[in-house]
VOKERO-791112 format. One line per 2 residues: number of its first residue (from 0); their letters; for each residue x, y, z of C-alpha. Coordinates in Angstrom, 3 decimals. Layout:
NUM = A = X:Y:Z  ...
This chain:
0 = MQ = 118.190:112.645:143.338  120.037:111.475:140.237
2 = EL = 117.113:109.240:139.325  114.744:112.210:139.570
4 = SM = 116.909:114.469:137.512  117.323:111.772:134.848
6 = LI = 113.563:111.377:134.693  113.004:115.169:134.286
8 = AL = 115.668:115.266:131.579  114.038:112.399:129.701
10 = IL = 110.622:114.125:129.985  112.040:117.303:128.636
12 = IS = 113.629:115.497:125.707  110.327:113.713:124.907
14 = LG = 108.383:116.963:125.173  110.817:118.692:122.881
16 = AA = 110.645:115.914:120.282  106.857:115.997:120.373
18 = LS = 106.886:119.802:119.688  109.492:119.601:116.970
20 = FR = 106.893:119.640:114.192  105.786:123.142:115.389
22 = DT = 109.099:124.855:115.889  112.593:123.313:116.092
24 = RW = 113.636:126.023:118.581  111.574:124.303:121.227
26 = VF = 113.338:121.004:120.879  116.718:122.752:120.741
28 = AT = 115.882:124.589:124.051  114.498:121.475:125.755
30 = SM = 117.512:119.393:124.665  119.952:121.897:126.123
32 = AA = 117.880:122.105:129.314  117.902:118.356:129.624
34 = LA = 121.668:118.323:129.477  121.848:121.035:132.121
36 = IA = 119.488:119.187:134.426  121.404:115.932:133.966
38 = IS = 124.742:117.515:134.938  123.261:119.457:137.877
40 = TS = 123.261:116.311:140.059  126.325:114.633:138.530
42 = WN = 128.860:117.456:138.312  132.459:116.422:137.821
44 = AY = 135.171:116.894:135.170  133.927:113.954:133.116
46 = TF = 130.290:115.043:132.941  131.398:118.596:132.037
48 = FV = 133.279:117.390:128.982  130.321:115.075:128.008
50 = VV = 127.943:118.082:128.142  130.308:120.192:125.991
52 = IA = 130.602:117.352:123.452  126.857:116.777:123.340
54 = AL = 126.176:120.541:123.041  128.664:120.874:120.157
56 = NI = 126.989:117.958:118.452  123.585:119.543:118.784
58 = VS = 124.775:122.940:117.577  126.610:121.337:114.649
60 = LD = 123.323:119.937:113.361  122.409:123.516:112.350
62 = IM = 125.059:123.362:109.665  122.766:120.786:107.957
64 = RK = 120.266:122.975:106.185  117.670:120.401:105.190
66 = SQ = 117.733:117.507:107.665  114.912:115.019:107.155
68 = IK = 114.392:114.822:110.909  115.128:118.459:111.841
70 = GV = 114.346:118.936:115.517  114.136:115.218:116.365
72 = DY = 117.895:114.974:115.705  118.435:117.416:118.582
74 = AL = 116.399:115.185:120.880  118.325:112.076:119.774
76 = VA = 121.661:113.586:120.541  120.430:114.943:123.865
78 = LM = 119.205:111.412:124.786  122.651:110.014:123.977
80 = GV = 124.202:112.810:126.034  121.970:112.109:129.096
82 = AT = 122.838:108.391:128.892  126.548:109.189:128.672
84 = IY = 126.341:111.438:131.698  124.600:108.847:133.873
86 = VF = 126.349:105.632:132.719  128.963:105.715:135.494
88 = FV = 126.265:106.050:138.165  124.137:103.116:137.023
90 = ND = 124.877:99.990:139.137  122.142:97.731:137.708
92 = FA = 123.181:95.243:135.027  119.968:95.461:133.027
94 = ML = 120.071:99.262:133.090  123.618:99.218:131.841
96 = LA = 122.611:97.146:128.833  119.705:99.527:128.213
98 = MF = 122.178:102.452:128.261  124.248:100.698:125.612
100 = IV = 121.100:100.321:123.400  119.909:103.968:124.121
102 = VS = 123.157:105.369:122.764  123.416:102.957:119.802
104 = VP = 119.871:103.112:118.386  119.671:106.895:117.704
106 = TY = 122.703:106.666:115.457  120.633:104.322:113.179
108 = LL = 118.528:107.316:112.163  121.279:109.907:112.293
110 = VM = 123.604:108.063:109.915  121.037:108.289:107.097
112 = VT = 120.352:112.024:107.420  121.683:114.302:104.682
114 = DN = 120.873:117.698:103.195  119.088:115.911:100.364
116 = KA = 117.349:112.532:100.434  118.002:109.937:103.114
118 = NV = 121.180:107.924:102.599  119.466:104.511:102.851
120 = DV = 122.344:102.369:101.450  124.732:103.666:104.138
122 = GI = 122.070:103.200:106.759  121.474:99.595:105.842
124 = KY = 125.196:98.786:106.020  125.675:100.598:109.320
126 = IT = 122.526:99.198:110.971  123.445:95.661:109.943
128 = FM = 126.827:95.970:111.696  125.392:97.714:114.750
130 = VL = 122.645:95.171:115.322  125.189:92.378:115.087
132 = AT = 127.404:94.269:117.530  124.550:94.784:120.029
134 = VL = 123.477:91.096:119.911  127.008:89.909:120.489
136 = FI = 127.663:92.340:123.275  124.480:91.576:125.175
138 = IG = 124.701:87.837:124.818  128.388:88.009:125.795
140 = AI = 127.670:90.265:128.787  125.018:87.876:130.048
142 = LV = 127.308:84.875:129.749  130.136:86.679:131.484
144 = VH = 127.975:87.890:134.408  126.507:84.432:134.904
146 = SP = 129.927:82.672:134.842  131.786:84.623:137.507
148 = HG = 134.103:81.788:138.477  135.461:81.193:134.975
150 = GL = 135.059:78.177:132.775  134.119:77.726:129.105
152 = LY = 130.988:79.924:129.282  133.091:82.818:130.732
154 = VL = 135.648:82.602:127.899  132.861:82.371:125.276
156 = GY = 131.042:85.283:126.834  134.159:87.345:127.137
158 = TM = 134.998:86.723:123.486  131.484:87.631:122.278
160 = LV = 131.399:90.799:124.407  134.778:91.985:123.132
162 = LG = 133.764:91.176:119.478  130.521:93.105:119.945
164 = LC = 132.385:96.064:121.454  134.927:96.027:118.616
166 = IE = 132.313:96.103:115.942  130.306:98.805:117.731
168 = IG = 133.203:101.209:118.092  135.181:100.192:114.985
170 = VA = 138.211:98.313:116.239  140.270:96.410:113.629
172 = PM = 139.929:93.871:112.211  136.081:94.325:112.811
174 = HE = 136.202:97.756:111.307  134.966:97.092:107.779
176 = WV = 132.011:99.427:108.134  133.985:102.409:109.368
178 = PD = 135.765:103.706:106.182  132.793:103.145:103.932
180 = VF = 130.247:104.752:106.275  132.511:107.720:107.170
182 = AA = 133.155:108.423:103.494  129.548:108.082:102.272
184 = AD = 127.486:109.553:105.068  127.007:113.242:105.800
186 = PI = 129.950:114.658:107.889  127.748:116.056:110.644
188 = PI = 126.060:112.764:111.723  129.360:111.008:111.384
190 = SI = 130.876:113.579:113.799  128.307:112.417:116.321
192 = IA = 128.929:108.738:115.729  132.662:109.309:115.960
194 = SL = 132.438:111.299:119.191  129.528:111.072:121.631
196 = AK = 128.481:107.512:120.665  131.833:106.091:121.714
198 = FV = 131.787:106.660:125.493  128.938:104.385:126.728
200 = PF = 130.099:101.172:125.023  133.552:101.543:126.674
202 = VV = 132.178:102.393:130.112  129.655:99.531:130.076
204 = AY = 132.356:97.114:129.018  134.681:98.416:131.766
206 = KI = 131.987:97.927:134.370  131.058:94.400:133.285
208 = LV = 134.662:93.183:132.916  135.881:94.796:136.195
210 = ST = 132.905:93.261:138.074  133.597:89.725:136.764
212 = TN = 137.355:89.375:137.023  138.567:85.859:138.020
214 = HL = 141.562:83.633:137.638  141.043:83.471:133.818
216 = TP = 141.068:87.296:133.394  144.874:87.639:132.920
218 = FV = 144.727:85.184:130.047  141.628:86.525:128.226
220 = TM = 142.773:90.106:128.473  145.594:89.098:126.071
222 = IL = 142.803:89.003:123.412  142.096:92.692:124.106
224 = AI = 145.767:93.596:124.016  146.354:91.871:120.633
226 = LA = 143.186:93.460:119.128  144.292:96.884:120.413
228 = AI = 147.751:96.493:118.737  146.205:95.311:115.477
230 = SM = 143.740:98.276:115.464  146.551:100.787:116.037
232 = FI = 148.609:99.502:113.144  145.696:99.008:110.689
234 = GN = 144.170:102.298:111.575  147.395:104.418:111.256
236 = IG = 148.643:102.596:108.136  145.189:102.885:106.545
238 = AL = 145.124:106.604:107.253  148.650:107.050:105.846
240 = TS = 147.640:105.383:102.560  144.290:107.075:102.077
242 = RE = 143.750:110.271:100.199  140.149:111.268:100.939
244 = TS = 139.952:113.256:104.210  136.849:111.467:105.459
246 = RI = 138.561:108.061:104.987  141.706:109.300:106.758
248 = LA = 139.501:110.287:109.650  137.760:106.932:109.583
250 = YS = 141.092:105.088:109.906  142.192:107.609:112.541
252 = TV = 139.115:106.528:114.557  140.122:102.851:114.185
254 = AN = 143.588:103.736:115.585  142.192:105.821:118.414
256 = MG = 139.805:103.076:119.461  142.808:100.772:119.581
258 = YI = 144.576:103.080:121.993  141.472:103.192:124.210
260 = LA = 140.852:99.414:123.943  144.325:98.829:125.227
262 = TL = 143.284:100.349:128.637  140.838:97.463:129.173
264 = AV = 143.842:95.143:129.589  144.682:96.984:132.822
266 = II = 141.651:95.423:134.630  144.027:92.678:135.691
268 = NF = 145.196:95.071:138.472  142.534:97.178:140.099
270 = NW = 145.128:99.515:141.670  145.839:101.065:138.252
272 = IY = 142.334:101.083:136.707  141.815:104.729:137.654
274 = LA = 144.922:105.614:135.653  143.814:103.571:132.649
276 = LT = 140.322:105.078:132.917  141.771:108.600:133.014
278 = GA = 143.737:107.920:129.825  140.802:106.271:128.070
280 = ML = 138.330:109.094:128.908  140.809:111.834:127.962
282 = QL = 141.530:110.084:124.689  137.775:109.789:123.996
284 = IV = 137.500:113.547:124.617  140.452:114.255:122.333
286 = NS = 138.957:112.030:119.656  135.566:113.752:120.081
288 = MG = 136.936:117.297:119.893  139.061:116.486:116.869
290 = KI = 136.316:114.686:114.937  133.774:117.364:115.631
292 = GF = 136.206:120.105:114.499  137.416:118.238:111.404
294 = FT = 134.070:117.007:110.197  132.257:120.347:110.592
296 = AI = 135.151:121.836:108.543  134.599:119.202:105.873
298 = KE = 130.859:119.993:105.809  131.509:123.724:105.260
300 = GK = 134.460:123.093:102.883  136.936:125.059:104.962
302 = GS = 138.350:125.491:108.436  140.578:127.883:110.258
304 = TP = 144.204:126.931:109.651  145.433:127.554:113.225
306 = LM = 142.502:125.628:114.731  142.998:122.683:112.434
308 = YV = 146.641:122.460:113.326  145.988:122.623:117.085
310 = LA = 143.477:119.769:116.816  145.924:117.737:114.698
312 = LS = 148.779:118.331:117.219  146.542:117.151:120.074
314 = FI = 145.850:113.945:118.168  149.531:113.477:117.665
316 = GL = 150.184:113.939:121.397  152.180:117.146:121.612
318 = PP = 152.565:118.453:125.132  150.802:120.088:126.878
320 = LM = 147.736:119.466:124.693  145.210:116.992:126.000
322 = GF = 146.245:114.268:123.542  149.693:114.191:125.246
324 = WS = 148.173:113.596:128.665  145.758:110.901:127.473
326 = KL = 148.545:108.888:125.869  150.832:109.477:128.884
328 = FI = 148.236:108.020:131.267  147.488:105.051:129.029
330 = LT = 151.203:104.304:128.646  151.813:104.559:132.363
332 = SL = 148.998:102.225:133.238  150.114:99.692:130.677
334 = VY = 153.702:99.783:132.040  152.476:99.332:135.638
336 = VG = 150.631:96.133:134.777  153.408:94.702:132.709
338 = YL = 152.157:95.322:129.152  155.453:96.918:128.049
340 = WL = 155.199:95.603:124.488  151.733:97.209:124.123
342 = AL = 153.031:100.537:125.432  155.807:100.332:122.859
344 = VL = 153.284:99.643:120.093  151.325:102.719:121.194
346 = VI = 154.436:104.923:121.036  155.390:103.606:117.548
348 = NS = 151.876:104.250:116.262  151.784:107.744:117.613
350 = AI = 154.899:108.470:115.549  153.312:106.851:112.454
352 = SV = 150.281:109.146:112.780  152.171:112.416:112.531
354 = PY = 152.217:112.849:108.705  148.569:112.197:108.058
356 = YI = 147.312:114.457:110.867  149.501:117.295:109.474
358 = RI = 148.042:116.503:106.017  144.444:116.802:107.374
360 = AR = 145.201:120.160:108.926  146.792:121.422:105.763
362 = NL = 143.881:120.219:103.545  141.155:121.660:105.759
364 = GK = 142.878:124.917:106.826  141.801:127.776:104.570
366 = GW = 142.616:130.801:106.645  140.061:132.308:108.951
368 = VL = 136.401:132.758:107.994  133.691:133.675:110.450
370 = SL = 131.337:130.686:110.448  129.467:128.243:112.685
372 = AN = 131.954:125.475:111.916  134.927:127.648:112.946
374 = AI = 133.139:128.659:116.159  132.625:124.970:116.995
376 = AL = 136.305:124.216:116.089  137.437:127.087:118.384
378 = IA = 135.525:125.624:121.376  137.061:122.205:120.567
380 = VI = 140.550:123.823:120.608  139.859:125.531:123.919
382 = IV = 138.937:122.161:125.379  142.130:120.437:124.183
384 = LI = 144.124:123.395:125.551  142.627:123.093:129.038
386 = TI = 145.379:120.601:129.997  147.998:123.366:129.867
388 = VP = 147.138:123.092:133.545  148.187:119.518:134.332
390 = PD = 145.031:117.433:134.664  145.346:116.316:138.263
392 = WF = 141.762:117.492:138.618  140.630:114.987:136.033
394 = VE = 142.632:112.142:137.653  140.848:112.838:140.928
396 = AM = 137.512:112.752:139.125  138.380:109.390:137.596
398 = KG = 139.509:108.010:140.948  136.020:108.693:142.248
400 = LS = 134.311:107.217:139.173  136.501:104.113:139.215
402 = ET = 134.889:103.203:142.540  131.543:103.050:140.681
404 = LI = 132.764:100.394:138.251  131.653:97.407:140.402
406 = IK = 128.078:96.416:139.528  125.924:95.513:142.464
408 = GV = 124.821:91.869:142.651  127.292:90.636:140.042
């Protein structure tokens, strides 16, 4: 049934893109319908949040008044959303790599879109890094899968996969493209790259690494842990020392990707993977809601002061906002598998982040003005406030999805 609904969703997206030259309302409607069909056979807490993020990304594109690919951009985001919904349910290695590519390639077009002429210089830099990331990730994944019992090929493949993942999502010290692209590109496409585009690379990496654990895994996961710690410090210190809001958010993304990368170290003990996965997915949702809210406010030049502060406090991790729960689950999973030092690094970096998130909220908050950007930010705030009710419901969803991490035949 899931295969059929995915096929129908893809047909709708293709049909909408084909009709975009006539009327962009058609592609908007078909994109939303595709997301609805995709979630209809895959309903759980995770897919609900993915649909909300994808829908907000699609709606935010209307803030761009003269997009060069108006209409097609709706279809590209919908395609990314459908892939993100189904990625947990794919158990074929080749299909997983295809999902990785399907989410990455649309961003090559989106990053160049502006209200004026296409931003080719930014596109060239971004595409160069993304192609390198994809090549490293795919070659590394193939080597890891075909070296299940360890050895030199496994270590080489693991290293290449991790490097590819780090470049793709912007983990330090492979983050060179992030500040420059975030500062130079249009804020709306960047909000998509900083939100929806981050889920699939992590999930694919989870599935491959969990499916290929062996006696070397405890040693090579130290690479992940060290990179995660480096990314947290470089991201937060970079944000503290930056003045331009877009650059602050770029370094914030580097830090957040470090928090999430840390959860991959938990694969050494399958008993706690569901807890790490819960923290990782919640942090991705927090990151998505914050980046969508902040970047749409940057695009319109103003945001609602209360909404900006709530999003900032969620990033900081103030209870009972979603950012508190995401970090709590990540910390707990790290402690359970013995990475106490990495848990301490996360706590320290959460404290370091407080000043610049407050500064972002203060800079973007301009009172309350009725606008599409503020409506989007309001929905983002509602999402991060959902965890006023303790997210046991999300933990249960992640327990179920953690059982799908093992790839058949690997």
